[in-house]
C-alpha positions as a Markdown table, in Angstrom:
| # | Residue | x | y | z |
|---|---|---|---|---|
| 1 | Unk | -179.2 | 105.4 | -3.6 |
| 2 | Unk | -180.8 | 106.5 | -0.4 |
| 3 | Unk | -179.2 | 109.5 | 1.5 |
| 4 | Unk | -179.9 | 107.8 | 4.8 |
| 5 | Unk | -176.6 | 107.6 | 6.7 |
| 6 | Unk | -177.2 | 106.1 | 10.1 |
| 7 | Unk | -180.1 | 105.2 | 12.4 |
| 8 | Unk | -179.7 | 105.7 | 16.2 |
| 9 | Unk | -180.3 | 102.6 | 18.2 |
| 10 | Unk | -179.3 | 103.9 | 21.6 |
| 11 | Unk | -178.4 | 107.6 | 22.1 |
| 12 | Unk | -176.1 | 107.2 | 25.1 |
| 13 | Unk | -175.7 | 109.6 | 27.9 |
| 14 | Unk | -175.7 | 112.7 | 25.6 |
| 15 | Unk | -175.1 | 112.7 | 21.9 |
| 16 | Unk | -175.6 | 115.9 | 19.8 |
| 17 | Unk | -174.6 | 117.4 | 16.5 |
| 18 | Unk | -171.9 | 120.0 | 16.8 |
| 19 | Unk | -169.6 | 122.1 | 14.6 |
| 20 | Unk | -167.2 | 125.0 | 15.3 |
| 21 | Unk | -170.0 | 127.0 | 16.9 |
| 22 | Unk | -172.5 | 129.9 | 16.4 |
| 23 | Unk | -170.7 | 133.2 | 16.3 |
| 24 | Unk | -171.9 | 136.7 | 16.1 |
| 25 | Unk | -175.1 | 136.3 | 18.1 |
| 26 | Unk | -174.0 | 136.6 | 21.8 |
| 27 | Unk | -175.2 | 140.2 | 21.8 |
| 28 | Unk | -178.7 | 138.8 | 21.2 |
| 29 | Unk | -178.3 | 136.3 | 24.1 |
| 30 | Unk | -177.5 | 133.2 | 21.9 |
| 31 | Unk | -174.6 | 131.1 | 23.2 |
| 32 | Unk | -171.8 | 129.9 | 20.9 |
| 33 | Unk | -172.2 | 126.2 | 21.6 |
| 34 | Unk | -170.1 | 124.0 | 19.3 |
| 35 | Unk | -167.7 | 121.1 | 19.9 |
| 36 | Unk | -166.2 | 121.0 | 23.4 |
| 37 | Unk | -163.0 | 119.5 | 22.2 |
| 38 | Unk | -162.3 | 121.6 | 19.1 |
| 39 | Unk | -158.9 | 119.9 | 18.4 |
| 40 | Unk | -160.4 | 116.4 | 18.3 |
| 41 | Unk | -163.4 | 117.7 | 16.3 |
| 42 | Unk | -161.3 | 119.5 | 13.7 |
| 43 | Unk | -158.8 | 116.6 | 13.3 |
| 44 | Unk | -161.7 | 114.2 | 12.9 |
| 45 | Unk | -163.0 | 116.1 | 9.9 |
| 46 | Unk | -159.5 | 116.2 | 8.4 |
| 47 | Unk | -159.3 | 112.5 | 8.6 |
| 48 | Unk | -162.8 | 112.1 | 7.2 |
| 49 | Unk | -161.8 | 114.2 | 4.3 |
| 50 | Unk | -164.2 | 117.1 | 5.2 |
| 51 | Unk | -164.0 | 120.8 | 5.7 |
| 52 | Unk | -162.9 | 121.4 | 9.3 |
| 53 | Unk | -166.3 | 123.0 | 10.1 |
| 54 | Unk | -168.4 | 120.1 | 8.9 |
| 55 | Unk | -170.9 | 118.9 | 11.5 |
| 56 | Unk | -170.1 | 115.8 | 13.6 |
| 57 | Unk | -171.6 | 113.8 | 16.4 |
| 58 | Unk | -170.3 | 114.6 | 19.9 |
| 59 | Unk | -171.0 | 111.7 | 22.2 |
| 60 | Unk | -170.4 | 111.7 | 26.0 |
| 61 | Unk | -169.1 | 108.9 | 28.3 |
| 62 | Unk | -170.8 | 105.8 | 26.9 |
| 63 | Unk | -173.9 | 104.2 | 25.4 |
| 64 | Unk | -174.2 | 105.6 | 21.8 |
| 65 | Unk | -175.1 | 102.8 | 19.4 |
| 66 | Unk | -176.2 | 103.2 | 15.8 |
| 67 | Unk | -176.5 | 101.3 | 12.5 |
| 68 | Unk | -175.0 | 102.4 | 9.2 |
| 69 | Unk | -177.6 | 102.5 | 6.5 |
| 70 | Unk | -175.1 | 102.7 | 3.6 |
| 71 | Unk | -171.4 | 102.0 | 3.0 |
| 72 | Unk | -169.6 | 105.0 | 4.6 |
| 73 | Unk | -166.2 | 106.4 | 5.6 |
| 74 | Unk | -165.9 | 107.8 | 9.0 |
| 75 | Unk | -163.3 | 108.8 | 11.7 |
| 76 | Unk | -163.4 | 108.6 | 15.5 |
| 77 | Unk | -161.4 | 111.1 | 17.5 |
| 78 | Unk | -161.3 | 112.5 | 21.0 |
| 79 | Unk | -161.9 | 110.4 | 24.1 |
| 80 | Unk | -161.5 | 106.6 | 23.8 |
| 81 | Unk | -165.0 | 105.3 | 24.8 |
| 82 | Unk | -164.1 | 101.7 | 23.7 |
| 83 | Unk | -165.7 | 101.9 | 20.2 |
| 84 | Unk | -166.6 | 98.6 | 18.5 |
| 85 | Unk | -168.1 | 97.7 | 15.1 |
| 86 | Unk | -170.2 | 94.5 | 15.3 |
| 87 | Unk | -168.7 | 94.0 | 18.8 |
| 88 | Unk | -165.1 | 94.1 | 17.5 |
| 89 | Unk | -162.8 | 96.9 | 18.8 |
| 90 | Unk | -161.7 | 99.4 | 16.2 |
| 91 | Unk | -158.9 | 101.9 | 15.9 |
| 92 | Unk | -159.3 | 105.7 | 16.5 |
| 93 | Unk | -157.7 | 108.6 | 14.8 |
| 94 | Unk | -157.9 | 107.1 | 11.4 |
| 95 | Unk | -160.4 | 106.6 | 8.6 |
| 96 | Unk | -162.6 | 103.5 | 8.7 |
| 97 | Unk | -164.9 | 102.0 | 6.1 |
| 98 | Unk | -168.2 | 100.9 | 7.5 |
| 99 | Unk | -170.5 | 98.6 | 5.5 |
| 100 | Unk | -174.3 | 98.9 | 5.3 |
| 101 | Unk | -175.9 | 97.4 | 8.5 |
| 102 | Unk | -172.7 | 97.6 | 10.5 |
| 103 | Unk | -173.3 | 98.5 | 14.2 |
| 104 | Unk | -171.1 | 101.0 | 15.9 |
| 105 | Unk | -171.3 | 101.3 | 19.7 |
| 106 | Unk | -169.4 | 103.0 | 22.5 |
| 107 | Unk | -169.1 | 100.9 | 25.6 |
| 108 | Unk | -167.2 | 102.6 | 28.4 |
| 109 | Unk | -164.7 | 105.5 | 28.8 |
| 110 | Unk | -161.1 | 104.3 | 28.6 |
| 111 | Unk | -159.5 | 107.7 | 28.3 |
| 112 | Unk | -161.3 | 111.0 | 28.2 |
| 113 | Unk | -165.1 | 111.4 | 28.0 |
| 114 | Unk | -166.1 | 112.8 | 24.7 |
| 115 | Unk | -165.7 | 111.2 | 21.2 |
| 116 | Unk | -166.3 | 112.7 | 17.8 |
| 117 | Unk | -167.8 | 110.8 | 14.9 |
| 118 | Unk | -167.0 | 112.5 | 11.7 |
| 119 | Unk | -168.6 | 111.1 | 8.5 |
| 120 | Unk | -167.1 | 111.7 | 5.0 |
| 121 | Unk | -169.6 | 114.1 | 3.5 |
| 122 | Unk | -170.7 | 115.4 | 6.9 |
| 123 | Unk | -174.3 | 115.4 | 8.1 |
| 124 | Unk | -177.1 | 117.1 | 6.1 |
| 125 | Unk | -178.8 | 119.6 | 8.4 |
| 126 | Unk | -179.9 | 123.2 | 7.9 |
| 127 | Unk | -177.9 | 126.1 | 9.3 |
| 128 | Unk | -179.6 | 127.9 | 12.1 |
| 129 | Unk | -178.0 | 131.4 | 12.7 |
| 130 | Unk | -175.0 | 130.3 | 10.7 |
| 131 | Unk | -174.3 | 127.0 | 12.5 |
| 132 | Unk | -175.5 | 123.4 | 12.8 |
| 133 | Unk | -174.5 | 123.2 | 16.4 |
| 134 | Unk | -177.0 | 122.0 | 19.0 |
| 135 | Unk | -177.9 | 124.2 | 22.0 |
| 136 | Unk | -180.4 | 121.9 | 23.8 |
| 137 | Unk | -181.4 | 124.4 | 26.4 |
| 138 | Unk | -183.2 | 126.5 | 23.7 |
| 139 | Unk | -184.0 | 123.7 | 21.3 |
| 140 | Unk | -181.7 | 125.4 | 18.8 |
| 141 | Unk | -179.8 | 124.0 | 15.8 |
| 142 | Unk | -178.6 | 120.4 | 15.3 |
| 143 | Unk | -181.2 | 117.7 | 14.8 |
| 144 | Unk | -184.5 | 119.3 | 15.7 |
| 145 | Unk | -182.8 | 121.3 | 18.4 |
| 146 | Unk | -182.2 | 118.4 | 20.8 |
| 147 | Unk | -179.9 | 115.5 | 21.6 |
| 148 | Unk | -180.2 | 112.4 | 19.5 |
| 149 | Unk | -182.9 | 109.8 | 20.4 |
| 150 | Unk | -183.5 | 106.2 | 19.4 |
| 151 | Unk | -185.0 | 105.9 | 15.9 |
| 152 | Unk | -183.4 | 109.2 | 14.6 |
| 153 | Unk | -182.1 | 108.9 | 11.1 |
| 154 | Unk | -179.3 | 111.2 | 9.9 |
| 155 | Unk | -178.5 | 111.7 | 6.3 |
| 156 | Unk | -175.9 | 112.9 | 3.9 |
| 157 | Unk | -175.4 | 113.0 | 0.1 |
| 158 | Unk | -172.0 | 111.2 | 0.1 |
| 159 | Unk | -171.7 | 108.0 | -2.0 |
| 160 | Unk | -168.8 | 105.7 | -1.1 |
| 161 | Unk | -166.6 | 104.9 | -4.1 |
| 162 | Unk | -164.0 | 102.2 | -3.2 |
| 163 | Unk | -161.7 | 103.0 | -6.1 |
| 164 | Unk | -161.4 | 106.6 | -4.9 |
| 165 | Unk | -160.9 | 105.8 | -1.2 |
| 166 | Unk | -157.7 | 107.1 | 0.4 |
| 167 | Unk | -156.8 | 106.0 | 3.9 |
| 168 | Unk | -156.2 | 108.9 | 6.3 |
| 169 | Unk | -154.8 | 108.8 | 9.9 |
| 170 | Unk | -153.2 | 110.9 | 12.6 |
| 171 | Unk | -149.6 | 110.9 | 11.4 |
| 172 | Unk | -147.6 | 108.2 | 13.3 |
| 173 | Unk | -144.6 | 110.5 | 13.9 |
| 174 | Unk | -147.0 | 112.8 | 15.9 |
| 175 | Unk | -148.6 | 111.6 | 19.1 |
| 176 | Unk | -152.4 | 111.6 | 19.3 |
| 177 | Unk | -153.7 | 113.0 | 22.6 |
| 178 | Unk | -153.6 | 110.9 | 25.7 |
| 179 | Unk | -155.9 | 112.6 | 28.3 |
| 180 | Unk | -155.3 | 110.8 | 31.6 |
| 181 | Unk | -156.8 | 112.0 | 34.9 |
| 182 | Unk | -154.3 | 114.6 | 36.1 |
| 183 | Unk | -154.5 | 117.8 | 34.1 |
| 184 | Unk | -152.2 | 120.8 | 34.1 |
| 185 | Unk | -154.2 | 123.7 | 32.7 |
| 186 | Unk | -152.5 | 126.8 | 31.5 |
| 187 | Unk | -154.2 | 130.1 | 32.2 |
| 188 | Unk | -153.8 | 133.8 | 31.9 |
| 189 | Unk | -154.8 | 135.8 | 35.0 |
| 190 | Unk | -157.8 | 138.1 | 34.7 |
| 191 | Unk | -159.8 | 140.0 | 33.7 |
| 192 | Unk | -161.0 | 140.5 | 37.3 |
| 193 | Unk | -158.0 | 139.2 | 39.3 |
| 194 | Unk | -158.2 | 142.4 | 41.4 |
| 195 | Unk | -161.4 | 141.1 | 42.8 |
| 196 | Unk | -159.4 | 138.5 | 44.8 |
| 197 | Unk | -156.9 | 138.9 | 47.7 |
| 198 | Unk | -153.3 | 138.0 | 47.3 |
| 199 | Unk | -154.0 | 134.9 | 49.4 |
| 200 | Unk | -156.9 | 134.0 | 47.0 |
| 201 | Unk | -154.6 | 134.3 | 44.0 |
| 202 | Unk | -152.0 | 132.1 | 45.7 |
| 203 | Unk | -154.7 | 129.5 | 46.6 |
| 204 | Unk | -155.8 | 129.4 | 42.9 |
| 205 | Unk | -152.2 | 128.9 | 41.6 |
| 206 | Unk | -151.0 | 126.4 | 44.2 |
| 207 | Unk | -154.0 | 124.2 | 44.9 |
| 208 | Unk | -155.3 | 121.0 | 43.3 |
| 209 | Unk | -158.9 | 120.9 | 42.3 |
| 210 | Unk | -161.3 | 118.0 | 41.6 |
| 211 | Unk | -163.8 | 118.0 | 38.8 |
| 212 | Unk | -167.3 | 117.8 | 40.3 |
| 213 | Unk | -170.0 | 115.5 | 39.0 |
| 214 | Unk | -172.1 | 118.7 | 38.5 |
| 215 | Unk | -170.0 | 119.5 | 35.4 |
| 216 | Unk | -171.5 | 119.7 | 31.9 |
| 217 | Unk | -171.4 | 121.6 | 28.6 |
| 218 | Unk | -172.2 | 124.8 | 30.3 |
| 219 | Unk | -169.4 | 124.7 | 32.8 |
| 220 | Unk | -167.0 | 122.6 | 34.9 |
| 221 | Unk | -167.5 | 123.0 | 38.6 |
| 222 | Unk | -164.4 | 122.3 | 40.6 |
| 223 | Unk | -164.0 | 121.3 | 44.3 |
| 224 | Unk | -161.0 | 122.2 | 46.5 |
| 225 | Unk | -159.6 | 125.0 | 48.6 |
| 226 | Unk | -161.7 | 128.1 | 48.7 |
| 227 | Unk | -160.5 | 131.2 | 46.7 |
| 228 | Unk | -160.8 | 134.3 | 48.8 |
| 229 | Unk | -162.5 | 137.4 | 47.3 |
| 230 | Unk | -161.4 | 141.0 | 47.9 |
| 231 | Unk | -164.8 | 142.4 | 49.0 |
| 232 | Unk | -167.9 | 141.4 | 47.2 |
| 233 | Unk | -168.2 | 138.2 | 45.1 |
| 234 | Unk | -170.4 | 139.9 | 42.6 |
| 235 | Unk | -169.6 | 142.3 | 39.7 |
| 236 | Unk | -171.7 | 144.0 | 37.1 |
| 237 | Unk | -172.5 | 141.3 | 34.6 |
| 238 | Unk | -170.2 | 141.3 | 31.6 |
| 239 | Unk | -169.5 | 139.1 | 28.6 |
| 240 | Unk | -168.1 | 135.6 | 29.0 |
| 241 | Unk | -165.8 | 133.5 | 26.8 |
| 242 | Unk | -165.0 | 129.9 | 26.7 |
| 243 | Unk | -162.4 | 129.1 | 29.4 |
| 244 | Unk | -163.4 | 132.0 | 31.7 |
| 245 | Unk | -162.9 | 130.9 | 35.3 |
| 246 | Unk | -165.7 | 132.4 | 37.5 |
| 247 | Unk | -165.5 | 132.3 | 41.3 |
| 248 | Unk | -168.9 | 132.6 | 43.0 |
| 249 | Unk | -169.4 | 133.4 | 46.7 |
| 250 | Unk | -168.6 | 129.8 | 47.8 |
| 251 | Unk | -165.0 | 130.2 | 46.6 |
| 252 | Unk | -165.1 | 127.2 | 44.2 |
| 253 | Unk | -164.1 | 128.0 | 40.6 |
| 254 | Unk | -166.3 | 127.3 | 37.6 |
| 255 | Unk | -164.7 | 126.9 | 34.1 |
| 256 | Unk | -167.2 | 128.2 | 31.5 |
| 257 | Unk | -167.5 | 126.0 | 28.5 |
| 258 | Unk | -169.3 | 125.8 | 25.1 |
| 259 | Unk | -172.9 | 126.3 | 26.2 |
| 260 | Unk | -172.1 | 129.0 | 28.8 |
| 261 | Unk | -174.4 | 132.0 | 29.2 |
| 262 | Unk | -173.4 | 135.0 | 27.3 |
| 263 | Unk | -172.9 | 137.2 | 30.4 |
| 264 | Unk | -172.0 | 136.4 | 34.0 |
| 265 | Unk | -172.0 | 138.3 | 37.3 |
| 266 | Unk | -169.2 | 136.6 | 39.2 |
| 267 | Unk | -165.6 | 137.8 | 39.0 |
| 268 | Unk | -163.3 | 135.9 | 36.6 |
| 269 | Unk | -159.9 | 135.1 | 38.2 |
| 270 | Unk | -158.3 | 133.7 | 35.0 |
| 271 | Unk | -159.0 | 132.4 | 31.6 |
| 272 | Unk | -158.0 | 129.0 | 30.2 |
| 273 | Unk | -155.9 | 129.3 | 27.1 |
| 274 | Unk | -157.7 | 128.0 | 24.0 |
| 275 | Unk | -155.2 | 125.2 | 23.4 |
| 276 | Unk | -156.0 | 123.6 | 26.8 |
| 277 | Unk | -159.8 | 123.8 | 26.5 |
| 278 | Unk | -159.7 | 120.3 | 25.0 |
| 279 | Unk | -158.1 | 119.0 | 28.3 |
| 280 | Unk | -161.1 | 120.3 | 30.2 |
| 281 | Unk | -163.5 | 119.0 | 27.7 |
| 282 | Unk | -162.1 | 115.4 | 28.2 |
| 283 | Unk | -161.9 | 115.6 | 32.0 |
| 284 | Unk | -164.2 | 113.2 | 33.9 |
| 285 | Unk | -165.7 | 113.8 | 37.4 |
| 286 | Unk | -163.0 | 113.0 | 39.9 |
| 287 | Unk | -160.1 | 114.1 | 37.7 |
| 288 | Unk | -157.5 | 116.4 | 39.2 |
| 289 | Unk | -156.8 | 119.9 | 37.9 |
| 290 | Unk | -153.8 | 122.2 | 38.6 |
| 291 | Unk | -153.6 | 125.6 | 37.2 |
| 292 | Unk | -150.4 | 127.1 | 35.7 |
| 293 | Unk | -150.3 | 130.9 | 35.1 |
| 294 | Unk | -148.5 | 131.9 | 31.9 |
| 295 | Unk | -148.0 | 135.2 | 30.0 |
| 296 | Unk | -150.0 | 136.4 | 27.0 |
| 297 | Unk | -146.9 | 136.0 | 24.8 |
| 298 | Unk | -146.6 | 132.3 | 25.9 |
| 299 | Unk | -150.3 | 131.7 | 25.2 |
| 300 | Unk | -150.0 | 133.2 | 21.7 |
| 301 | Unk | -146.9 | 131.0 | 21.0 |
| 302 | Unk | -148.8 | 127.9 | 22.2 |
| 303 | Unk | -151.8 | 128.8 | 20.0 |
| 304 | Unk | -149.5 | 129.2 | 17.0 |
| 305 | Unk | -148.0 | 125.8 | 17.7 |
| 306 | Unk | -151.5 | 124.2 | 17.9 |
| 307 | Unk | -152.6 | 125.7 | 14.6 |
| 308 | Unk | -149.4 | 124.6 | 13.0 |
| 309 | Unk | -149.9 | 121.1 | 14.3 |
| 310 | Unk | -153.4 | 120.9 | 12.8 |
| 311 | Unk | -152.1 | 122.2 | 9.5 |
| 312 | Unk | -149.4 | 119.6 | 9.6 |
| 313 | Unk | -152.0 | 116.9 | 10.2 |
| 314 | Unk | -154.0 | 118.1 | 7.3 |
| 315 | Unk | -151.0 | 117.9 | 5.0 |
| 316 | Unk | -149.7 | 114.5 | 6.1 |
| 317 | Unk | -152.8 | 112.5 | 7.1 |
| 318 | Unk | -153.4 | 111.1 | 3.6 |
| 319 | Unk | -151.7 | 107.8 | 2.6 |
| 320 | Unk | -151.1 | 108.8 | -1.0 |
| 321 | Unk | -148.4 | 106.2 | -1.5 |
| 322 | Unk | -149.7 | 103.3 | -3.6 |
| 323 | Unk | -148.3 | 100.4 | -1.4 |
| 324 | Unk | -147.9 | 100.0 | 2.4 |
| 325 | Unk | -146.6 | 97.1 | 4.4 |
| 326 | Unk | -149.5 | 96.0 | 6.6 |
| 327 | Unk | -150.1 | 93.1 | 9.0 |
| 328 | Unk | -153.6 | 91.7 | 8.8 |
| 329 | Unk | -154.9 | 90.2 | 12.1 |
| 330 | Unk | -158.5 | 89.0 | 12.3 |
| 331 | Unk | -159.5 | 91.3 | 9.4 |
| 332 | Unk | -157.9 | 94.4 | 11.1 |
| 333 | Unk | -155.1 | 95.9 | 9.1 |
| 334 | Unk | -152.1 | 97.2 | 11.1 |
| 335 | Unk | -149.5 | 99.5 | 9.6 |
| 336 | Unk | -145.8 | 98.7 | 10.1 |
| 337 | Unk | -143.5 | 101.5 | 11.2 |
| 338 | Unk | -139.7 | 101.7 | 11.3 |
| 339 | Unk | -137.3 | 102.8 | 14.1 |
| 340 | Unk | -138.1 | 106.5 | 13.3 |
| 341 | Unk | -141.8 | 105.8 | 13.7 |
| 342 | Unk | -142.5 | 106.3 | 10.0 |
| 343 | Unk | -144.8 | 104.1 | 8.0 |
| 344 | Unk | -143.0 | 101.7 | 5.7 |
| 345 | Unk | -144.1 | 102.4 | 2.2 |
| 346 | Unk | -142.9 | 102.1 | -1.4 |
| 347 | Unk | -143.8 | 103.8 | -4.6 |
| 348 | Unk | -142.5 | 100.9 | -6.7 |
| 349 | Unk | -144.9 | 98.5 | -8.4 |
| 350 | Unk | -144.8 | 94.8 | -7.3 |
| 351 | Unk | -144.3 | 92.1 | -9.9 |
| 352 | Unk | -145.0 | 89.5 | -7.3 |
| 353 | Unk | -146.8 | 89.5 | -3.9 |
| 354 | Unk | -145.7 | 86.9 | -1.4 |
| 355 | Unk | -148.3 | 86.5 | 1.4 |
| 356 | Unk | -147.4 | 84.4 | 4.4 |
| 357 | Unk | -149.6 | 82.8 | 7.0 |
| 358 | Unk | -148.0 | 82.5 | 10.4 |
| 359 | Unk | -149.6 | 80.2 | 13.0 |
| 360 | Unk | -149.1 | 80.9 | 16.6 |
| 361 | Unk | -150.2 | 79.8 | 20.0 |
| 362 | Unk | -150.3 | 81.8 | 23.2 |
| 363 | Unk | -150.7 | 80.1 | 26.5 |
| 364 | Unk | -151.2 | 81.4 | 30.0 |
| 365 | Unk | -152.2 | 79.7 | 33.3 |
| 366 | Unk | -155.8 | 79.4 | 32.4 |
| 367 | Unk | -156.3 | 79.7 | 28.6 |
| 368 | Unk | -154.7 | 78.8 | 25.3 |
| 369 | Unk | -155.2 | 81.0 | 22.2 |
| 370 | Unk | -154.5 | 79.9 | 18.7 |
| 371 | Unk | -154.4 | 82.4 | 15.9 |
| 372 | Unk | -153.1 | 83.1 | 12.4 |
| 373 | Unk | -151.2 | 86.3 | 11.2 |
| 374 | Unk | -151.2 | 87.1 | 7.5 |
| 375 | Unk | -148.3 | 89.3 | 6.4 |
| 376 | Unk | -148.9 | 90.9 | 3.0 |
| 377 | Unk | -148.4 | 94.0 | 0.9 |
| 378 | Unk | -151.7 | 95.8 | 0.8 |
| 379 | Unk | -152.8 | 98.3 | -1.9 |
| 380 | Unk | -155.2 | 101.1 | -1.0 |
């Protein structure tokens, strides 16, 4: 069987291969890069039955369209960009079986702006400086060092085996992210908060900022009340990290992101905690941002909670129970949950399966819809 996995039909606004990032080379001037929304990226790989560092496609806003070249299992996480297979909407945050020649496309952002497509078996690409992440500004890593283009063919060595398939999903008792357009971003002050006046610090903490349309993988530029410096707006260049909030001479903050330069010469008033980077990564131009200053101890506690959540998802994402109660509507299978938001399952074998077809009609002022619902026990 061919190792060809997908063929890009339309690349969308920006679609690149990303993993956890390229660490250990900043001292040589090489940015970390990697997935912008690390939570969505890691969970996507868990649901796709991969190592959490397996390469995935990160696609931005809308427009990506590709064809599957073999039967495959994949997962969609992150921003809801209205994904469809063969023009039919599909569910996110769960594993999906795609058939050879199926067409997956992303139509428009519904919530958030970056989606992650994780394929079982990953994507076959060479490591460049220990990572498969794409840094397009230097043509480094990923697929030929660039964003994906029409006609590109990605490969992997995975062979889909239906009898071994196990459905995985974001556990129903937990809530998958809902990004929205108003973001409270938790930060730790510093490291150069003394480069700002007391009024400047107060402005930063109490003001609402708007995400500029000049935002990208390098950094998010914000518009709003000007932050007042104490003296010069320049410092001796020093190292940067993801989430560093620089304030140049114009007083508008810039949140540094995955493709940031390794050093910067503007003072950094605060740093976004790692657990909230995903909120920034999913923010669209025009979204509102408000900063909340917290302590180091609080930030450490939040990080521990985030890592525990990911570990919990890894432990509970697999439907290992033999039988689930599903409702099948137009060939899309929906799980049934009880009052405690738990999936209704049974480990008992069935001696008889009774499937029912329910006919229904829905009428509004202008249209009448007729449909059938099949209720059945479904084996995985």
